[in-house]
N, C-alpha and C positions, 0 to 999 in steps of 0.2 A: 418212445425213444429212450434208450438206456440213459440213466442219470449220471451226473458227474460224481464220482466216488471220492475225489480228493486229488492231491498232487503228491507225487513221490519223487524220491531221488535215490541214487545208488548209495549204499553204505558199505564202504570198503572197496576191495578190488573187484576185478572182473571175474569171468568164469574160470573155474579151476578145471583141470583135466584129471580124471580118475585113471587108474592103471589100465582099465579096459577101453580107454579112448572116449568114453561117454562124458558129456559135460555135467559137472555138478555146479549148481548156481548158488552164489551167496545172495540172500534175499532179505529185504527189510521186513520185519514183522508188520502185518497190515495195520495194526494200531498206531505205528509210528510214521506211516506214509505222509499223512496230512501235515504234521508238524515239521518233518524233515523237508518236505517239498516247499512249504511256505518259507522256510529259512533260505532255501536255495533261491526262490524267486526274489526275496527281499535283498539277498546279497548279490545276485547276478543280474537281475532285472530283465535281461534280454532272453533268458532261457524260457522256452515254452514247453512245458511238460504236462501232458494231459492224461488223466486216468479216467477211463470210462467203464461202466458196469453193464454187463449183459446177463442178468440173472443172478440168483443167489448162489452162495457157496454150497458145494456138495463135498462129501468126504472123498478124498483122493482115491481111496481103494474101492469105492462103490462101483458096481457094474452097470448102474443106470446111466444111459448116454447123456452127456451134457446138452443143454439147450442153448441155441444161439440167440442173438439179439432179434433175429427175424422169426424165431419160434420153431425152426426145424431142428430135429434131433440129429446128432452125429451118427455115422454108420454103426449099427449094433454089431457086436461080436468081433470087432476088429482087434480088441485087446481084452482077453478074459480077466486080466488082473487089475484093470483100472480104466479110467476114462481115456478117450481119445479126442482129438480135435480135427474136424474136417475143414479144409481150406480150398477155395477156388480163386483163380486169378486169370485175368485177361490182359491184353495189351492196350493199345491206344483207343480212346473213345472220344469221338467228336460228333455231337448230335446235330450237325449243321451249323449255320451261322446266319443270324437275322440279316435280311428278311428271307433267306433261302433255308426254310425249315422243313422237316419231314411231314408226311401226311398225318392227319388226325391229331394235330397239335402235339405230336410226340407220344401219344398215349399207347400206340401199338408198336413203337420203335423196337422193343426187345422181344416181341411176342414169339418169334421163331426159336430163340435161344433160351428163353426164360426157364424151361424145364431143367436145363443143365446148370443154371446159376443158383446152385443150392449148396449150402455149407454153413458151418458156424461162423466163418469169416469169408466173405466174398469181396474180392478186390478188383479194381481196374484203374488204369491211368487216365484220368479225366483231363482232357486238353481243351482249354477255352475258358470263358468267363460266363457265369450265370448272373447276368446283370441287365438292367434296362438303361444303364448309363451309356450313351452313344459316343462319349468322348474317348479318345485313345491317345496315349503319349508314346506309343510304340513306333508308329510310322511317320514318315516325313509329310505325308498328305493323306487324303482319304484312302482307306484300304481298298485293294482291288476286290472284285467279286470273288467269293470263295472258290467258285468253279474254275478260276484262273490259275489255281495252284498247279505248278508244273509237275507232272508225274506223281502227284500225291506227296510231294516233298514240302515240308513246312520250314520255311526259313527261320533261323533263330534270331535272337537279338535281345539282350538284357534290357529291361526297362530302366528308365532314369532312376537316380538314387532317391529322389523325392517325388511325391505326387504332383508337385507344382512345377516340376522341371519342364522345359520346353521340349517339343518333339525331337526325336533323334533324327539324324540325317540319313538314315537307312533308305536306299532307293525303294520307291513304292512297289516296283515290280518284283522285289525280293522280300517283301514284308507282308505277312498274312495275319490278320487279327480275327479271332473267332468269338462270337457272342451268341448266347442262347437265353431265352426267358428264365428268370429265377424259378418259375413254376416247374421247369423240367426236373428239378430235384425230386419231385414226386415220382416221376417215371424211373429214375435211377433207383430209388428205394423199392418201388414195386417190382422192378426187375429182379431184385434179390441182393443188390449190392449193399454191404454193410459199412465199407470204408473205401474211400478213393484216395489215390495218390495225387497230390497237387504240386509235386516237385517236377516241373517240366517247363518248357519254353512258351507255353500259351496261357497259363493261368493268370499271367499279369498282362495279357494283351490289352486290357482296358484299365491299366494302372493299378495303384494301390487300392482305390475304391472298388474297382472291379473284382479284385481278389477278396476284399472284405465282403462284398456282396455274395460272392461265390460260397465262401465259408458259411455265411449266414443262411443262404438258401439251402445248402446241404443240411445244416443243423435243423432248420425248420422242418425238413422232411425226414429227419431221423437217420441221415447218412453221416458217418464220421469221416474225418480227413486226416491226412498226415503229410509231412514234407517240408514244414517250415524249419528255419534254423533252430536247432536244439530240441525239436519236437519229437516226443515219444508218445504215440497213441496206444494206450493199454486197454485191451478188451478183456473182460473176465467172462470166460465161457465155463459155467459151473464153477468148479474149483480151480480151473486152469487159467493162468494169466498169459495172454498173447500180446506181445508188443509188436507194433507195426510202424516202420520208419520209411521215409522216402528221401532220396538223394538225387540232385541234378546240378549242373554247372552254372547256377544263377544265384544272384545275391539274395533273392527272396526265398531261397531253398537251403536246406542243409547240403553242403558242397560234396559232390561226387569226385571232385578233383583233389581236394585236401583229404587224402586217404588216412593219415594219422588221426585227424579230427573225426573222421567217420568211424574209425576203429574205436576211438574213445567213447563215442556216443552209443555204439552197439554194445560195448562192455557195460555201460550204465544200464542199458535196456536189459541185458542178460542178468544183471544183478537184481533186478526187480520183477522178472518175468520168467515163466517156464519155457515159452516158445517165442523166438524172435524171428520176424519176417522183415526182410529188407527189399524195398522197391528201388531199383537202380535205373535211372534215366541217363543212359550213357551210350556213346557210339555214334558214328556217322549215319546219314540218312540216304535211302534210295534203293532201287532194285539191285544195285551192284554191291550192297553192303550186308549181304547175308552171312559172310564169314567173320568169325571172331579170331583175331590174331593178337599176339603179345604186343604191347606198346600203346602209346597214346593215340587216340583217334581224333581227327579234326573234321569239321564240316563248315564250309564257307569261311575258313580262317578262324573258327572258334574251337577252343579246346573242349572236346566232348568226353574227356576222361580216358582211363585205361581200364576197360571192363574186366579183363582177366585178373589183373592185379587187385582191383577194387573188390571184386567178388571173393577172391581167395582170402583177402585180408579180413573182410567182415565175417566170413565163416570162421576164420581163426579167432576172431574176437567174440564169437558167440552166436552168430546168425544160424538159424536152422533151415531157412529157405531163402533163396535170392531170386527175385523175379525182375527181369529186365524189360525195358522198352526204350524207344527213341528212334531206332533205325527204320521203323515202318515196314519191316520185314521180319519174318521169324529167323531165329538163329539156333545154334546148337544148345543141347542140354548136357550138363556134366555132373558126374558124381565127384565131389571133393570132400575128403575127410568124412565120408558118410552123409553129407548134406547135398541136396539138389540145387543146382544153379541153372536157371533157364535164362539164357543170355538175352533173348528178346522174344516176346510173345506176338509181335507183329501187329497188324491193324485189325482191330475188332470191329470198329464202326467208324465211318467218316462220311456222313451224308453230304454229298455235293462238294466235298472238300478234299477227298482222297481218291486216288485212282483204284479201281478194282482189277486192273490188268495184271496178269502174271503173278509173280510172287507177292506183290504188294496187296493183292486181294485175298491172300491166305492168312488165316489166323487160327487161334485155338483157345480152348478153355483148359487150363491146367488144374487138375483136381488132385489134392494130396491129403492124406490122413496121417497125422503124427501122434506119437505118445507125448505125455507131458514133459519128458526129458528131451524132446526134439527128435527122437529116433523114428525111423521110417516104419510105417504100417503098410500103406499101399498108395498107389497113385495112377493117374491116367491122363492122356491128352485127348480132348474131344475136338475134332477138327471143325473149323468154321470157315466161312467165306463172306465177303461183302457182296450184296446183291442190290438191284434196284437203286443204283447210284450211291451205295454206301451203307445200306442197312445190314445189320448182323444176321447171319443165318447159319444153320448147321450145314455142313458140306457132305453131300452124299458120296462124293468122289474121294473123300478122306485124304486130300492132297497134303495136309500138314504132316501126316505121319511119315510119308515118304520123304518129304522135304527135310524135316528135322532129323529123321534117322540118318539120312545121307550127310547132312551138315555136321552132325555130331561125330560120326565116324571119321570124316575128312579132317575136321579141325581139332579133335580132341583125342583120337586114337583110343587107347585102352581106358581112358577116363570117361568116354562117352556113355551117356545113359541109354541102355538098350530099350527100344520101343517095340512091343509086340504088334502084330497085325491088327489086334483088337484095340490098340491104343494104350494098353497097360504098360506102365513104366516098370521095368525090371529093377529089383532092389540092388543096392551096391554089393559088390563082392569083396570080401575081405576088408570091409571098412574103408575102402578107397574114397 
């Protein structure tokens, strides 16, 4: 597991813009990170800023591919003048819910997709708790069986403000709590994931303790996490620093609703990193929620944010890639100021808790290679589907390509990211 390198904080303002439109980043000298970060923690207390190391530094102009935390090299030859960083991202991951768990104790859960889960940084939105604690403060009574989830829709519901609070009054038939053994952290790591987003509506299904257990289980098995209030998870890939952040509309996460605060945190990340990746848990849920439109989205009366405005704002603040999830369906992909926004990656896995019918059974693996300044090298979308009651698998029918291509054109017009029949993502034209 990569070691903790220290704690850092931004020094000065956010990203600057050069005359050519490329971002130039103000960065703290590495030697000052620990002292500066310690001062921030002492002064602010609630800020959670984590720096993680995945290999030693290399010279920025070296042609040697950087090595990821999992030991794979980045694609060679992508940039002849310097290192590149390969990233992969998927949507929602639910590995079942005790006692309804996948075959072989979860060991073979990701076998069909594992060859594509490769990169310096491999991300997914992990929903549920890795805990043996059977208590939940989320629902008004015992949780229904996971298979009762209607149409694969997961009802929201912020957890109580304190771990000792009494259960909420949310009706049992609209409340779903997901729990998996802590040992499943091993299968997440062995699948290839290096960091998971915990900013979503199910990581606190089993209260504050369940969330702590989840973080501990991931750490035990060498998987990093992001998404807590004020949290910037910084991975060092050779000489390139990659910041990963997560946002959702819940009190235990960095808010996706408070857009000015989100922009401020992204600026801090851009001040100390070369590449900034934002996970956005935003938007309504269900088969009828494939389209992304301007304005705030709600689900069961809950504010689920304004995905378009949020995504554009964080890119303006310094994000180089925005990956969305929450709707449980795939959505459009957009080029905005030369940066890619994937508004929702859909369902990747949901064993006996999510439906595989129609568009809700379609997902994908987004694969992107970026230069250290965040500019585009190449990318592709690998189509996936859920099979055998929710296991992730590659999709021979490649339905995600047709779905996302059509949605992007319909919803975003000239800003749509073109997708070739091979799944290759066409680069932005004219820096749009």
